[in-house]
C-alpha positions in Angstrom: -33.7 -41.9 32.0 -33.4 -42.2 35.8 -29.7 -42.8 35.7 -29.2 -39.7 33.5 -31.3 -37.6 35.9 -29.1 -38.8 38.9 -26.0 -38.0 36.9 -27.3 -34.5 36.2 -28.0 -34.0 39.9 -24.9 -35.5 41.5 -22.3 -34.2 39.0 -22.6 -30.5 40.0 -22.8 -31.4 43.7 -19.5 -33.3 43.4 -17.9 -30.4 41.6 -18.9 -28.1 44.5 -17.8 -30.4 47.3 -14.7 -32.0 45.7 -12.3 -29.7 47.4 -13.9 -30.3 50.8 -13.8 -34.1 50.3 -10.1 -33.8 49.4 -9.3 -31.8 52.5 -10.8 -34.6 54.6 -8.9 -37.2 52.6 -12.2 -38.7 51.2 -11.8 -40.3 47.8 -14.7 -38.9 45.6 -14.2 -41.8 43.1 -15.1 -44.5 45.6 -18.5 -46.1 44.9 -19.6 -45.6 48.6 -18.8 -41.9 48.4 -20.8 -41.6 45.2 -23.8 -43.4 46.6 -23.8 -41.4 49.8 -23.5 -38.0 48.1 -26.2 -39.0 45.6 -28.5 -40.2 48.3 -27.9 -37.1 50.5 -28.6 -34.9 47.5 -31.8 -36.8 46.7 -33.0 -36.7 50.2 -32.2 -33.1 50.8 -32.7 -31.3 47.5 -34.1 -33.5 44.9 -36.2 -36.2 46.5 -38.8 -36.0 43.7 -37.6 -36.3 40.1 -40.4 -36.1 37.6 
C-alpha cells in the first residue's frame, strides 16, 4: 500500500519536471534521482500519507 501511494505521488511530479531534468542533463531513471525527487515531494507536499 505504501509503495503504491509513493508511486501515485512521485509519478505526476516526474512528469512535470522531466523536461527540466533533461535540460540539466539529469537522468530521471537513476535510482538516486528517483529517491531524491520522492523524498523532496514527501517533505514538501505529502509528508503525511494516511
